[in-house]
Backbone bond lengths (Angstrom), bond angles and torsions (degrees), N, CA, C in turn:
res aa  C-N    CA-C-N  psi(-1)  N-CA   C-N-CA  omega(-1)  CA-C   N-CA-C  phi
1 X - - - 1.450 - - 1.533 109.02 -
2 X 1.328 115.12 134.26 1.469 120.08 -177.99 1.514 109.85 -87.54
3 X 1.317 115.13 136.80 1.457 122.14 178.35 1.527 109.98 -78.97
4 X 1.307 116.98 134.55 1.460 120.21 174.83 1.516 108.65 -82.84
5 X 1.261 116.78 138.89 1.466 120.63 179.97 1.505 109.77 169.22
6 X 1.282 114.89 -169.41 1.459 120.95 -177.47 1.517 109.43 -108.14
7 X 1.313 115.17 138.06 1.456 119.69 173.15 1.514 107.70 -79.55
8 X 1.310 115.75 157.45 1.457 120.02 175.71 1.525 108.22 -64.58
9 X 1.335 116.66 140.38 1.470 118.01 179.25 1.525 110.59 -66.12
10 X 1.290 115.21 141.25 1.460 120.29 178.90 1.524 109.48 -86.00
11 X 1.318 113.84 165.82 1.460 119.04 177.89 1.521 110.65 -58.70
12 X 1.325 116.72 -40.23 1.464 121.54 -179.92 1.517 112.41 -62.60
13 X 1.322 117.11 -38.95 1.469 121.35 178.87 1.523 110.62 -66.29
14 X 1.323 115.00 -44.37 1.472 119.31 179.87 1.528 110.14 -64.24
15 X 1.324 116.20 -43.91 1.465 120.17 178.96 1.528 111.13 -61.30
16 X 1.315 117.25 -41.89 1.469 121.08 179.08 1.526 110.71 -62.23
17 X 1.327 117.66 -42.29 1.472 120.62 178.86 1.521 111.51 -64.15
18 X 1.319 116.30 -42.59 1.469 120.09 178.75 1.525 110.02 -61.60
19 X 1.307 117.56 -44.27 1.463 121.01 179.60 1.524 111.89 -63.94
20 X 1.322 117.19 -39.12 1.468 120.70 178.82 1.529 110.40 -64.54
21 X 1.329 116.27 -46.87 1.471 119.06 -179.97 1.525 111.12 -64.87
22 X 1.310 116.87 -37.95 1.462 120.78 179.48 1.532 110.82 -66.83
23 X 1.303 116.92 -39.97 1.466 120.69 -177.87 1.518 112.42 -66.54
24 X 1.329 117.85 -31.44 1.454 120.60 -175.60 1.529 114.13 -101.94
25 X 1.306 117.95 3.89 1.454 119.76 176.87 1.517 108.53 -99.72
26 X 1.359 116.98 141.39 1.459 118.72 -179.03 1.524 110.58 -67.00
27 X 1.317 115.83 134.53 1.449 120.81 -179.95 1.515 108.42 -104.11
28 X 1.316 115.60 121.05 1.449 120.59 177.66 1.521 107.10 -131.17
29 X 1.284 116.59 127.61 1.453 119.93 177.65 1.520 108.67 -88.97
30 X 1.290 115.34 174.56 1.458 119.64 179.64 1.518 110.21 -58.30
31 X 1.294 115.79 139.14 1.460 119.64 -178.46 1.518 110.80 -80.95
32 X 1.296 113.99 152.20 1.457 122.45 178.51 1.524 107.86 -111.33
33 X 1.328 117.46 117.49 1.457 121.31 176.26 1.520 106.67 -76.87
34 X 1.331 116.26 128.06 1.467 121.21 -176.01 1.523 110.86 -129.20
35 X 1.324 114.64 154.45 1.459 121.25 179.91 1.526 109.72 -135.94
36 X 1.305 115.01 161.43 1.459 121.45 171.95 1.530 107.32 -67.61
37 X 1.316 117.14 149.27 1.472 121.18 -177.07 1.530 113.10 -60.60
38 X 1.340 118.26 -15.85 1.460 121.60 -179.53 1.534 113.34 -76.29
39 X 1.319 117.37 -14.16 1.474 121.17 -176.61 1.527 109.44 -69.94
40 X 1.346 116.93 132.53 1.470 120.48 179.51 1.530 111.47 -58.78
41 X 1.314 115.73 143.82 1.458 120.76 -179.52 1.519 110.46 -101.53
42 X 1.307 116.62 72.28 1.460 119.73 175.41 1.518 108.17 -110.01
43 X 1.315 117.14 172.75 1.456 121.66 -174.87 1.522 113.28 -70.47
44 X 1.310 116.59 102.59 1.457 122.10 177.76 1.519 108.85 -100.35
45 X 1.313 115.96 153.31 1.453 121.01 179.12 1.522 110.36 -112.28
46 X 1.317 115.49 172.41 1.458 120.55 175.48 1.540 109.39 -63.19
47 X 1.324 116.30 -32.07 1.467 120.83 177.15 1.530 110.53 -64.91
48 X 1.336 117.17 -34.59 1.465 120.71 176.74 1.526 110.69 -64.36
49 X 1.326 117.01 -40.69 1.466 120.34 178.61 1.521 109.86 -60.87
50 X 1.320 116.54 -45.52 1.465 120.44 179.05 1.528 110.37 -62.63
51 X 1.321 117.20 -43.25 1.467 120.94 179.80 1.526 111.43 -64.16
52 X 1.319 116.90 -37.67 1.467 120.51 179.54 1.523 110.44 -67.11
53 X 1.330 117.51 -47.81 1.463 120.67 -175.14 1.530 113.45 -78.77
54 X 1.328 118.07 -13.26 1.468 119.97 171.42 1.527 110.14 -99.41
55 X 1.323 115.08 10.66 1.461 124.20 174.73 1.534 113.04 63.37
56 X 1.318 116.92 25.82 1.464 122.14 175.26 1.536 110.23 -83.44
57 X 1.314 115.76 -39.07 1.462 121.58 177.40 1.524 106.29 -102.04
58 X 1.318 116.12 119.50 1.461 120.14 -172.44 1.523 114.81 -115.16
59 X 1.339 116.62 -5.07 1.465 119.74 -178.35 1.527 110.25 -134.88
60 X 1.335 115.00 144.09 1.449 121.10 174.93 1.527 109.31 -75.34
61 X 1.310 117.08 173.81 1.463 121.10 -179.48 1.534 112.43 -63.37
62 X 1.334 118.59 -20.66 1.465 121.97 177.00 1.535 111.57 -89.96
63 X 1.316 116.70 10.53 1.464 125.92 177.58 1.533 113.87 71.26
64 X 1.323 118.04 13.87 1.467 121.10 175.52 1.523 108.79 -85.80
65 X 1.328 115.52 144.25 1.461 120.52 -178.04 1.529 111.22 -68.46
66 X 1.328 115.81 137.05 1.469 122.19 179.15 1.521 109.19 -82.53
67 X 1.321 116.40 132.21 1.460 122.23 175.51 1.529 106.59 -106.50
68 X 1.349 116.27 114.43 1.462 121.88 -174.30 1.524 110.64 -103.34
69 X 1.332 115.57 132.43 1.464 122.05 177.15 1.525 109.82 -119.77
70 X 1.322 116.23 139.59 1.458 122.08 176.61 1.523 110.20 -135.09
71 X 1.312 115.49 173.01 1.455 122.78 174.29 1.528 108.66 -105.25
72 X 1.322 119.28 167.74 1.477 121.11 -179.82 1.531 112.12 -59.24
73 X 1.323 115.87 152.21 1.464 122.08 -177.30 1.521 113.45 -55.58
74 X 1.326 117.99 -32.39 1.460 120.47 -176.65 1.530 113.46 -88.68
75 X 1.315 118.37 0.68 1.455 122.74 179.70 1.541 109.20 -73.50
76 X 1.346 119.06 128.61 1.475 121.00 -179.28 1.529 113.41 -57.17
77 X 1.317 118.07 -35.97 1.465 121.08 178.48 1.533 110.21 -66.46
78 X 1.328 117.20 -40.80 1.463 121.23 177.83 1.527 110.24 -63.07
79 X 1.328 116.47 -45.51 1.469 120.41 179.72 1.525 110.68 -59.85
80 X 1.330 116.38 -43.36 1.462 121.21 178.73 1.523 110.85 -63.28
81 X 1.327 116.54 -44.33 1.460 121.06 179.56 1.531 111.15 -60.18
82 X 1.324 116.61 -49.51 1.466 120.90 -177.39 1.530 110.80 -62.45
83 X 1.316 115.62 -43.67 1.468 120.24 -178.40 1.525 111.87 -67.27
84 X 1.323 117.08 -48.58 1.463 120.67 -171.54 1.521 115.50 -91.28
85 X 1.326 118.41 -22.66 1.468 120.17 -179.95 1.518 112.96 -103.79
86 X 1.326 116.57 -32.76 1.460 119.65 -178.95 1.525 112.10 -102.56
87 X 1.333 116.41 -11.73 1.462 122.38 -175.94 1.522 111.68 54.18
88 X 1.322 114.86 45.12 1.464 122.18 -179.67 1.524 108.25 -136.55
89 X 1.316 115.96 174.83 1.459 122.34 172.10 1.518 108.45 -103.29
90 X 1.324 116.89 152.41 1.464 119.67 -174.88 1.521 112.26 -58.85
91 X 1.336 117.54 -38.00 1.463 117.35 -178.64 1.527 112.20 -70.73
92 X 1.346 117.99 -25.85 1.474 119.95 175.13 1.526 110.78 -69.02
93 X 1.325 115.62 -42.17 1.467 119.62 178.77 1.524 109.56 -64.64
94 X 1.328 116.86 -43.95 1.471 120.98 179.00 1.528 109.97 -59.78
95 X 1.315 117.23 -39.58 1.469 121.76 179.54 1.540 110.76 -62.71
96 X 1.334 116.13 -41.71 1.467 120.83 177.58 1.530 109.83 -61.47
97 X 1.338 116.64 -48.17 1.464 120.72 -179.11 1.524 111.67 -63.22
98 X 1.335 116.96 -43.36 1.472 120.74 179.99 1.525 111.24 -63.61
99 X 1.330 116.48 -41.79 1.465 120.26 179.70 1.526 110.59 -61.11
100 X 1.319 116.99 -43.37 1.463 120.50 179.34 1.526 111.03 -65.39
101 X 1.308 116.12 -43.23 1.463 121.03 -178.51 1.525 111.05 -64.22
102 X 1.332 116.65 -49.36 1.462 120.54 -175.90 1.526 113.37 -73.01
103 X 1.338 116.71 -25.82 1.465 119.07 178.52 1.526 111.67 -86.00
104 X 1.336 116.65 -12.37 1.459 120.21 -179.72 1.513 113.74 82.58
105 X 1.336 118.02 9.96 1.460 120.59 -178.76 1.521 113.22 -89.54
106 X 1.317 117.23 -4.93 1.458 120.35 179.84 1.514 111.07 178.37
107 X 1.303 115.34 -173.64 1.459 120.71 178.60 1.524 109.08 -130.29
108 X 1.313 115.14 156.04 1.458 121.00 176.95 1.524 108.95 -75.87
109 X 1.326 117.26 159.88 1.469 119.76 175.20 1.525 110.73 -62.21
110 X 1.304 115.77 163.21 1.460 120.96 176.93 1.525 107.50 -78.23
111 X 1.332 116.35 125.00 1.459 120.97 -179.22 1.527 109.83 -93.05
112 X 1.320 115.68 127.64 1.456 122.15 179.08 1.520 109.58 -108.26
113 X 1.320 116.39 159.05 1.464 120.74 -174.43 1.526 114.92 -81.79
114 X 1.335 117.74 -29.68 1.460 119.04 -173.58 1.523 110.93 -146.79
115 X 1.304 114.55 167.67 1.452 120.40 177.05 1.531 110.58 -64.79
116 X 1.327 117.23 -35.96 1.468 120.24 178.12 1.528 110.15 -64.87
117 X 1.335 117.57 -39.57 1.472 120.76 174.63 1.529 110.05 -59.93
118 X 1.334 116.28 -40.00 1.467 121.65 179.46 1.530 109.81 -61.30
119 X 1.300 116.79 -47.20 1.467 121.23 179.92 1.522 110.33 -61.52
120 X 1.324 116.82 -46.35 1.470 121.20 -179.19 1.529 111.76 -62.10
121 X 1.342 117.07 -45.04 1.475 120.91 -178.07 1.516 111.64 -66.54
122 X 1.323 117.28 -45.32 1.466 119.66 -178.45 1.525 110.50 -66.60
123 X 1.319 117.04 -37.14 1.464 120.75 179.31 1.525 111.96 -64.26
124 X 1.325 117.93 -30.76 1.469 121.23 -175.07 1.535 114.35 -106.94
125 X 1.331 117.46 -1.45 1.464 120.43 -177.73 1.524 110.22 -116.58
126 X 1.343 117.44 109.43 1.466 120.00 177.13 1.528 111.13 -59.06
127 X 1.324 115.68 147.82 1.473 123.79 175.82 1.529 113.30 64.39
128 X 1.338 117.30 27.07 1.463 120.36 -177.79 1.527 111.78 -103.33
129 X 1.332 114.41 158.78 1.462 122.31 179.93 1.522 108.63 -142.19
130 X 1.330 115.24 149.25 1.457 121.93 177.29 1.509 109.06 -167.34
131 X 1.312 117.12 -155.71 1.461 121.02 -179.21 1.522 109.27 -150.64
132 X 1.331 114.14 148.43 1.461 120.83 178.02 1.528 108.20 -138.03
133 X 1.307 115.56 177.55 1.457 121.86 -173.68 1.527 114.57 -78.16
134 X 1.327 117.92 -22.20 1.460 120.58 -177.18 1.527 109.45 -151.39
135 X 1.314 115.29 176.78 1.472 119.06 -179.69 1.526 109.57 -57.67
136 X 1.320 117.40 142.36 1.463 120.82 -176.46 1.522 113.15 -68.24
137 X 1.323 114.82 143.04 1.458 121.70 175.79 1.524 107.80 -120.37
138 X 1.334 114.29 58.03 1.459 120.97 -176.92 1.529 106.53 -149.33
139 X 1.306 117.09 131.03 1.465 120.30 -175.97 1.526 113.81 -66.68
140 X 1.329 118.24 -17.44 1.463 121.15 179.99 1.524 113.37 -95.36
141 X 1.332 116.62 1.29 1.460 121.84 -178.61 1.522 109.02 -125.50
142 X 1.338 115.71 141.77 1.458 119.12 174.20 1.526 109.06 -137.34
143 X 1.310 115.77 159.81 1.452 120.56 176.67 1.520 108.37 -67.08
144 X 1.304 115.36 145.39 1.463 121.77 179.59 1.525 108.05 -87.34
145 X 1.304 114.79 104.65 1.466 120.22 -177.02 1.529 109.95 -77.10
146 X 1.331 114.65 128.45 1.461 119.93 176.98 1.523 109.05 -141.08
147 X 1.320 114.46 161.93 1.480 120.52 -176.57 1.505 110.14 -93.26
């Protein structure tokens, strides 16, 4: 009489499951913080990036106002950026922006619809900062160097 039960999964079965999960999960690489070429190139830190995107730091070292661009909260690139560059969760960042907006102490960053919009805006807006999926391929944009 044969016993009813489950056979051990084979290597092929495990590999197939891994491939299926990989194919249907969103793939986002590390984000690249980018700025317009007009932004001063002085030594910025990771703390400066967090301060800029939480609207705590509002001026560059040359005293020009920083123009901040972001993507929608549900965008995978935005989620990756917030998690890995700001060490925060998207709803925490949104809470900071909403508090500033509603209290009148500041404004939230300008939200753009797509990464291409981000590239276009940063390329044409002096003193601006944002993030994209890879190193910039635009003469008016450069990676934001930080320590």
